[in-house]
C-alpha positions as CSV (number, residue, x, y, z in Angstrom):
1,M,72.4,72.7,44.8
2,Q,69.6,75.1,45.9
3,Q,68.8,78.0,43.6
4,L,69.5,81.0,45.9
5,L,68.3,84.5,45.1
6,I,70.1,87.4,46.9
7,Y,69.4,91.1,46.7
8,N,72.4,92.9,45.1
9,T,72.7,96.5,46.4
10,L,74.7,97.4,43.3
11,S,71.9,96.4,40.8
12,H,69.0,97.1,43.2
13,Q,67.4,93.8,42.5
14,K,67.4,90.1,43.4
15,E,69.8,88.0,41.4
16,L,70.4,84.3,41.1
17,F,73.6,83.5,43.1
18,T,76.3,82.0,40.9
19,P,79.7,82.0,42.5
20,V,82.9,83.1,40.7
21,T,84.4,79.6,41.2
22,P,81.9,76.7,41.1
23,D,81.1,75.2,44.5
24,H,83.3,77.8,46.3
25,V,82.2,81.1,47.9
26,G,84.4,84.0,49.0
27,M,82.6,86.4,51.4
28,Y,84.0,89.5,53.1
29,V,82.1,91.3,55.9
30,C,83.2,94.5,57.6
31,G,83.9,93.7,61.3
32,P,84.1,96.0,64.4
33,T,86.3,98.9,65.2
34,V,87.5,97.7,68.6
35,Y,87.4,100.7,71.0
36,G,84.3,99.8,73.0
37,D,81.8,97.0,73.8
38,G,79.6,95.6,71.1
39,H,76.0,96.7,71.0
40,L,72.8,95.5,69.3
41,G,73.8,97.3,66.1
42,H,76.9,95.2,65.9
43,A,74.9,92.0,66.6
44,R,72.7,92.5,63.5
45,P,75.4,92.2,60.7
46,A,77.2,89.5,62.7
47,I,74.0,87.4,62.9
48,T,72.8,88.2,59.4
49,F,76.0,87.1,57.7
50,D,76.4,84.2,60.2
51,V,73.0,82.8,58.9
52,L,74.2,83.3,55.3
53,Y,77.5,81.6,56.1
54,R,75.7,78.7,57.7
55,Y,73.2,78.4,54.8
56,L,75.8,78.5,52.1
57,Q,77.7,75.7,53.8
58,H,74.5,73.7,54.4
59,I,73.5,73.8,50.7
60,G,76.9,72.5,49.7
61,Y,79.3,75.4,49.1
62,K,82.8,75.5,50.5
63,V,82.9,79.0,52.0
64,R,85.9,81.2,52.9
65,Y,84.4,83.8,55.2
66,V,86.7,86.8,56.0
67,R,85.6,89.3,58.7
68,N,88.1,92.0,59.7
69,I,89.1,93.6,63.0
70,T,89.8,97.3,62.6
71,D,92.5,98.0,65.2
72,V,94.5,100.6,63.3
73,G,92.7,103.5,65.0
74,H,92.4,105.6,61.9
75,L,90.0,108.5,61.8
76,E,86.7,107.3,60.3
77,H,86.2,110.5,58.3
78,D,88.7,113.1,57.0
79,A,86.7,115.7,59.0
80,D,87.2,113.9,62.3
81,E,89.0,116.1,64.8
82,G,91.5,115.2,67.5
83,E,92.7,111.7,68.3
84,D,91.5,108.5,66.7
85,K,89.1,106.5,68.8
86,I,91.5,103.7,70.0
87,A,94.3,106.2,70.8
88,K,91.8,108.4,72.7
89,K,90.7,105.4,74.8
90,A,94.3,104.4,75.4
91,R,95.2,107.8,76.7
92,L,92.2,107.9,79.0
93,E,92.9,104.5,80.5
94,Q,96.7,104.8,80.4
95,L,97.1,101.8,78.2
96,E,98.9,100.9,75.0
97,P,96.5,101.2,72.0
98,M,96.9,97.5,71.3
99,E,95.9,96.7,74.8
100,V,92.7,98.6,74.2
101,A,92.2,96.8,70.8
102,Q,92.9,93.4,72.3
103,Y,90.6,93.9,75.3
104,Y,87.6,94.9,73.2
105,T,88.4,92.2,70.5
106,N,88.2,89.6,73.3
107,R,85.0,91.1,74.6
108,Y,83.5,91.1,71.0
109,H,84.4,87.5,70.6
110,A,82.9,86.6,73.9
111,A,79.6,88.3,73.0
112,M,79.5,86.7,69.6
113,D,80.1,83.3,71.1
114,R,77.1,83.8,73.4
115,L,75.0,84.8,70.4
116,N,76.2,81.5,68.7
117,V,77.9,83.4,65.9
118,L,80.4,81.2,64.2
119,R,84.0,82.4,63.9
120,P,85.0,83.4,60.4
121,S,87.4,81.4,58.3
122,I,89.9,84.3,58.5
123,E,89.9,87.3,60.9
124,P,92.6,89.6,59.6
125,H,93.6,92.7,61.7
126,A,94.2,95.9,59.9
127,S,97.3,96.5,62.0
128,G,98.8,93.3,60.6
129,H,98.3,94.4,57.0
130,I,100.0,97.8,56.8
131,M,102.3,96.7,54.0
132,E,99.4,95.5,51.9
133,Q,97.7,98.8,52.4
134,I,100.8,100.8,51.4
135,E,101.1,98.6,48.3
136,L,97.5,99.3,47.4
137,V,97.9,103.0,47.8
138,Q,101.0,102.9,45.5
139,K,99.0,101.0,42.8
140,I,96.3,103.6,42.9
141,I,98.9,106.4,42.6
142,D,100.5,104.5,39.7
143,A,97.1,104.2,38.0
144,G,96.7,107.9,38.1
145,F,93.8,108.1,40.5
146,A,95.5,109.4,43.6
147,Y,97.9,112.2,44.5
148,V,100.3,113.1,47.3
149,S,99.7,116.3,49.2
150,E,101.7,117.4,52.2
151,G,102.6,113.8,53.2
152,S,99.0,112.5,52.8
153,V,97.6,110.6,49.9
154,Y,94.1,111.3,48.6
155,F,91.9,109.5,46.1
156,D,90.9,111.8,43.2
157,V,87.2,111.3,43.1
158,R,86.5,113.7,40.1
159,K,89.2,112.1,37.9
160,Y,88.0,108.6,38.8
161,H,84.4,109.5,38.0
162,D,85.3,111.2,34.7
163,H,87.0,108.0,33.7
164,F,84.7,105.2,35.0
165,K,81.4,107.2,35.4
166,S,80.6,105.1,38.4
167,Y,81.3,107.0,41.7
168,G,78.0,107.0,43.6
169,R,76.6,104.0,41.8
170,L,76.5,101.8,44.9
171,S,75.0,104.3,47.2
172,G,72.8,106.1,44.6
173,R,74.6,109.5,45.3
174,V,75.1,112.0,42.5
175,I,78.7,113.1,42.4
176,D,77.9,116.6,41.1
177,E,75.6,117.1,44.1
178,M,78.3,115.8,46.5
179,L,80.9,118.1,45.1
180,S,78.6,121.1,45.2
181,T,77.2,120.5,48.7
182,T,80.3,119.3,50.5
183,R,81.4,122.1,52.7
184,Q,85.0,123.1,53.1
185,L,86.4,121.8,56.4
186,D,89.4,122.9,58.5
187,G,92.5,120.9,57.5
188,Q,91.2,119.9,54.1
189,S,92.9,122.6,52.1
190,E,95.5,120.0,51.0
191,K,92.8,118.2,49.0
192,H,92.2,119.0,45.3
193,D,88.5,118.6,46.0
194,T,86.4,118.3,49.1
195,A,84.9,114.9,48.0
196,D,88.4,113.3,47.8
197,F,89.1,110.8,50.6
198,A,92.3,109.9,52.3
199,L,94.2,106.7,51.4
200,W,97.0,107.6,53.7
201,K,97.2,110.3,56.4
202,K,100.3,112.0,57.7
203,A,100.3,111.6,61.4
204,A,100.0,114.6,63.6
205,P,102.6,114.8,66.5
206,E,100.0,113.5,69.0
207,H,98.9,110.6,66.9
208,I,100.1,107.4,68.7
209,M,99.5,104.7,66.0
210,R,101.8,105.4,63.1
211,W,103.8,103.6,60.5
212,N,106.5,104.4,58.0
213,S,105.5,104.8,54.4
214,P,107.0,106.3,51.2
215,W,105.0,109.5,51.7
216,S,105.2,110.1,55.5
217,V,105.0,108.6,58.9
218,G,101.3,108.1,59.2
219,F,98.4,105.6,59.1
220,P,96.1,104.2,56.4
221,G,92.7,105.7,55.6
222,W,89.5,104.0,56.7
223,H,88.6,102.5,53.3
224,T,92.1,101.2,52.4
225,E,92.2,98.3,54.9
226,C,89.1,96.3,53.6
227,T,90.2,96.6,49.9
228,A,93.7,95.4,50.8
229,M,92.7,92.5,53.0
230,G,89.8,91.4,50.8
231,T,92.1,91.2,47.8
232,K,94.8,89.3,49.8
233,Y,92.5,86.6,51.1
234,L,89.8,86.4,48.5
235,G,91.4,87.6,45.3
236,E,90.7,90.6,43.0
237,M,87.1,89.4,42.4
238,F,85.1,87.5,45.0
239,D,81.5,86.7,45.6
240,I,79.9,88.6,48.4
241,H,80.8,91.8,50.3
242,G,78.5,92.4,53.2
243,G,78.0,94.9,56.0
244,G,75.6,97.3,57.5
245,M,73.7,99.8,55.4
246,D,75.4,102.7,57.2
247,L,78.7,101.5,55.5
248,M,77.3,101.9,52.0
249,F,78.6,105.4,51.9
250,P,81.3,106.4,52.1
251,H,83.0,103.2,53.1
252,H,81.8,100.7,50.5
253,E,81.4,103.3,47.8
254,S,85.1,104.1,48.3
255,E,86.1,100.5,48.4
256,L,84.4,100.0,45.1
257,A,86.3,103.0,43.6
258,Q,89.7,101.9,45.0
259,Q,89.4,98.4,43.5
260,T,88.0,99.6,40.2
261,S,90.8,102.2,39.8
262,V,93.4,99.4,40.0
263,C,91.6,96.4,38.4
264,G,89.0,97.9,36.2
265,H,86.2,96.3,38.2
266,G,84.8,96.2,41.7
267,P,85.9,93.7,44.4
268,C,82.8,91.4,44.3
269,K,79.8,90.2,42.3
270,Y,77.2,90.8,45.0
271,W,77.0,93.6,47.6
272,M,74.7,92.8,50.5
273,H,73.6,95.2,53.3
274,N,71.6,94.7,56.4
275,N,69.4,97.5,57.6
276,M,69.7,99.4,60.9
277,I,68.6,98.7,64.5
278,T,66.8,101.9,65.6
279,I,65.6,103.3,69.0
280,N,62.6,105.6,68.6
281,G,63.3,105.8,64.9
282,Q,66.9,106.8,65.2
283,K,69.9,104.6,64.3
284,M,71.5,102.9,67.3
285,G,75.2,103.7,67.4
286,K,78.1,104.8,69.5
287,S,78.4,108.2,67.7
288,L,74.9,109.1,68.8
289,G,75.3,107.8,72.3
290,N,72.0,105.9,72.2
291,F,73.3,102.3,72.1
292,I,72.7,99.5,74.6
293,T,75.6,97.1,74.9
294,L,75.1,93.3,74.5
295,D,76.2,92.7,78.0
296,E,73.6,95.2,79.3
297,F,70.9,93.3,77.4
298,F,72.2,90.0,78.9
299,S,72.2,91.5,82.5
300,G,69.0,93.6,82.0
301,S,70.6,96.8,83.3
302,H,71.0,100.0,81.2
303,L,70.4,103.7,82.1
304,D,69.9,106.3,79.4
305,K,71.5,109.7,79.5
306,D,68.7,110.9,81.7
307,G,69.1,108.1,84.2
308,N,66.0,106.1,83.1
309,Q,66.1,102.3,83.0
310,M,65.7,101.3,79.4
311,L,65.4,97.5,79.8
312,A,62.4,95.9,81.4
313,Q,64.3,92.7,82.1
314,A,67.4,90.7,81.2
315,Y,67.3,89.2,77.7
316,S,69.1,86.0,76.9
317,P,71.5,85.7,73.9
318,M,69.1,83.5,72.0
319,T,66.2,85.9,72.6
320,I,68.4,88.6,71.0
321,R,69.3,86.4,68.1
322,F,65.6,85.4,67.6
323,F,64.6,89.1,67.8
324,I,66.9,89.9,64.9
325,L,65.9,87.0,62.8
326,M,62.2,87.8,63.2
327,A,62.7,90.7,60.7
328,H,64.1,90.4,57.2
329,Y,67.7,91.6,57.1
330,R,66.9,94.4,54.7
331,S,64.2,95.9,56.9
332,T,64.7,98.2,59.9
333,V,64.2,96.8,63.4
334,D,63.0,99.2,66.1
335,F,64.1,98.3,69.6
336,S,61.4,98.0,72.3
337,N,60.9,95.9,75.4
338,E,57.6,94.7,74.0
339,A,59.2,93.3,70.8
340,L,62.0,91.6,72.8
341,I,59.5,90.0,75.2
342,A,57.5,88.8,72.2
343,A,60.8,87.3,70.7
344,E,61.5,85.6,74.0
345,K,58.0,84.0,74.0
346,G,58.4,82.9,70.4
347,Y,61.9,81.4,71.0
348,N,60.6,79.5,74.1
349,R,57.7,78.2,72.1
350,L,60.0,76.7,69.5
351,M,62.3,75.2,72.1
352,Q,59.3,73.6,73.9
353,A,57.9,72.3,70.6
354,Y,61.2,70.6,69.9
355,K,61.2,69.0,73.4
356,N,57.7,67.8,72.8
357,L,58.7,66.4,69.4
358,N,61.2,64.2,71.0
359,R,58.5,62.8,73.3
360,L,55.9,62.0,70.7
361,Q,54.5,58.5,70.5
362,P,54.2,57.3,66.9
363,S,50.9,56.0,65.4
364,K,50.2,53.7,62.5
365,N,48.8,56.6,60.4
366,S,49.3,60.4,60.2
367,S,46.3,62.6,60.4
368,V,48.4,65.7,59.4
369,D,50.5,66.2,56.2
370,V,54.0,67.4,57.2
371,K,55.8,66.7,53.9
372,E,55.6,70.3,52.6
373,Y,57.4,72.1,55.5
374,R,61.0,71.2,54.3
375,Q,60.5,72.8,50.9
376,K,58.7,75.8,52.3
377,C,61.6,76.6,54.5
378,Y,64.1,76.1,51.7
379,D,62.0,78.4,49.4
380,A,62.0,81.1,52.1
381,M,65.8,80.9,52.6
382,N,66.3,80.9,48.8
383,D,64.3,84.1,48.5
384,D,67.0,86.4,49.8
385,M,67.2,84.8,53.2
386,N,63.7,85.5,54.3
387,T,64.1,84.4,57.9
388,P,60.8,85.7,59.2
389,I,59.0,83.4,56.7
390,V,61.1,80.5,57.8
391,I,60.1,81.2,61.4
392,S,56.4,81.4,60.4
393,H,56.8,77.9,58.9
394,L,58.6,76.7,62.0
395,F,55.7,78.0,64.2
396,D,53.3,76.1,62.0
397,M,55.3,72.9,62.6
398,A,55.3,73.7,66.3
399,K,51.5,73.9,66.2
400,V,51.4,70.4,64.6
401,I,53.8,69.0,67.1
402,N,51.8,70.4,70.1
403,T,48.5,69.1,68.6
404,V,50.0,65.6,68.4
405,Y,51.5,65.9,71.8
406,D,48.0,66.7,73.2
407,H,46.6,63.6,71.5
408,K,44.5,65.6,69.1
409,A,46.3,64.4,66.0
410,T,48.6,61.5,65.0
411,L,51.9,61.0,63.2
412,T,53.8,58.0,62.0
413,Q,57.4,57.5,63.0
414,A,58.5,58.5,59.5
415,D,56.7,61.8,59.8
416,I,58.0,62.4,63.3
417,N,61.5,61.8,61.9
418,E,60.8,64.2,59.0
419,L,59.8,67.0,61.4
420,K,62.8,66.4,63.6
421,E,65.2,66.6,60.6
422,V,63.6,69.8,59.3
423,M,63.7,71.3,62.8
424,D,67.3,70.3,63.2
425,I,68.3,71.9,59.9
426,F,66.4,75.2,60.1
427,V,66.2,75.9,63.9
428,F,69.7,74.9,64.9
429,Q,72.0,74.5,61.8
430,V,70.7,77.4,59.6
431,M,69.1,79.9,62.1
432,G,71.9,79.1,64.6
433,L,69.6,78.9,67.6
434,R,70.4,76.7,70.5
435,D,68.4,75.5,73.5
436,E,69.6,77.6,76.4
437,A,67.7,75.6,78.9
438,S,69.5,72.4,77.9
439,S,72.9,71.5,79.3
440,D,75.1,68.5,80.1
441,N,72.7,67.8,83.0
442,T,69.7,67.3,80.7
443,A,69.7,63.5,81.2
444,L,70.1,63.8,84.9
445,I,67.2,66.3,85.2
446,D,65.0,64.1,83.0
447,G,65.8,61.1,85.2
448,L,65.1,63.0,88.5
449,M,61.9,64.4,87.1
450,Q,60.7,61.0,86.0
451,M,61.4,59.6,89.4
452,I,59.4,62.5,91.0
453,L,56.5,61.9,88.6
454,D,56.6,58.2,89.4
455,M,56.3,59.0,93.1
456,R,53.4,61.2,92.4
457,A,51.7,58.5,90.2
458,T,52.1,56.1,93.1
459,A,50.5,58.6,95.5
460,K,47.6,59.0,93.1
461,S,47.1,55.3,92.7
462,N,47.0,55.0,96.5
463,K,44.4,57.9,96.5
464,D,46.9,59.9,98.5
465,W,45.7,63.2,97.0
466,A,47.4,65.3,99.5
467,T,50.9,64.0,98.6
468,S,50.0,64.1,94.9
469,D,49.0,67.8,95.1
470,K,51.9,68.7,97.3
471,I,54.4,67.3,94.7
472,R,52.6,69.2,91.9
473,D,52.5,72.5,93.8
474,A,56.1,72.2,94.9
475,L,57.2,71.7,91.3
476,A,55.0,74.6,90.2
477,A,56.8,76.9,92.7
478,L,60.0,75.9,91.0
479,G,58.7,76.8,87.6
480,V,57.9,73.2,86.5
481,T,54.4,72.6,85.1
482,V,53.0,69.1,85.4
483,K,50.5,68.0,82.8
484,D,48.4,64.9,83.4
485,G,47.4,62.9,80.3
486,K,45.9,59.5,79.6
487,D,49.5,58.1,79.0
488,G,50.7,59.5,82.3
489,A,52.1,62.8,83.5
490,T,54.7,65.0,81.6
491,Y,56.5,68.2,82.6
492,E,57.6,71.5,81.2
493,I,60.1,73.9,82.7
């Protein structure tokens, strides 16, 4: 088993990964609130934890990966005004709230499938776990860390912190500063303290999504669902809780408090957070109105609020995936067309190298040492999933492959096989990339191209240069480059 180091947000340092149960991993990642199309900011955590999921399985762990769907339509903050997001969308489009939730869940799945993000082991919906959330709220009340006020239930942050001395530990916030700087908001007079957060909210008359509870007809608070569903499917203590850095406070901080108030400890051993996607230094998100949906990236069409075209071209799903993996998951990534075009070129370079690898002719001896690349890639992945370093090693491998392909170096069959195995593991299995140019017709295309190249070779042998050049130029017009070598002609699309 590989020795994997991961950065634990709670301890603010890299730690050796040792699961709660040997050879088994429980991982919970916060999924989307389904009231709109997924954007680049949604793609980053999905791809980050997809790579972790793939790698943990690759190195021998049995993984139960839980990623939720938030379809309850709660208010994300106690200070939110008016209707919840799903209900608001339902009213505007004259649909049932669950129609809205299902529609955008389907579209989220379709976008993730195109990005080659594996489906989780379990994908629980918040609306299907209301009873578990009610039971959790009651346990927190019974433990003495929540109170009922005018039909709503609030978590008593001050009482919790006085007892456990830990509220703010995950996010690094100081509770006394939070209590002194949190302004009083309309509708919060029912709270004991402005920092207290809702576990259950009494529904206003216009609130569509509502359920019966011992305290009122209402709906669960934002933080309640993940604690309830994580416990149900992974137990009171599991291995990894992941999500975007924007969820660290208040969402994950409140999850940690809820679980600790009932069990005496947090929900997991390791908290992992990916950093943000930014546009001009500002976080990309629906609340800021500066997001670009994944479908817009795929089509190449997006207008900003001033009517300016933001995308220079369409970007394929694998270009988007490669763009995200080119940066370490804990660093910010700033969107730009230049960065995406560079990612597209890098991705195409790897795919072409893999094609060339499968066409290499073995020699009796190797003039290049390729034995070190496998371990270098493992070392990078084991160092807190350092995907940009893995990619740099893959580019080094691509350079070797292309040098051999151009007959400027040699490799034995064993070394060719070694490179192919390492590429298969890290390009396709772990990084989750796939060759978008390949399809079920690959063999047919190769066969047709070989026939055309044979016709051109016959023309050249007959000194029919006009026909030879005509074939080459016609292929070039179709985006096919013909390369003549001492072993015959090859092609690249």
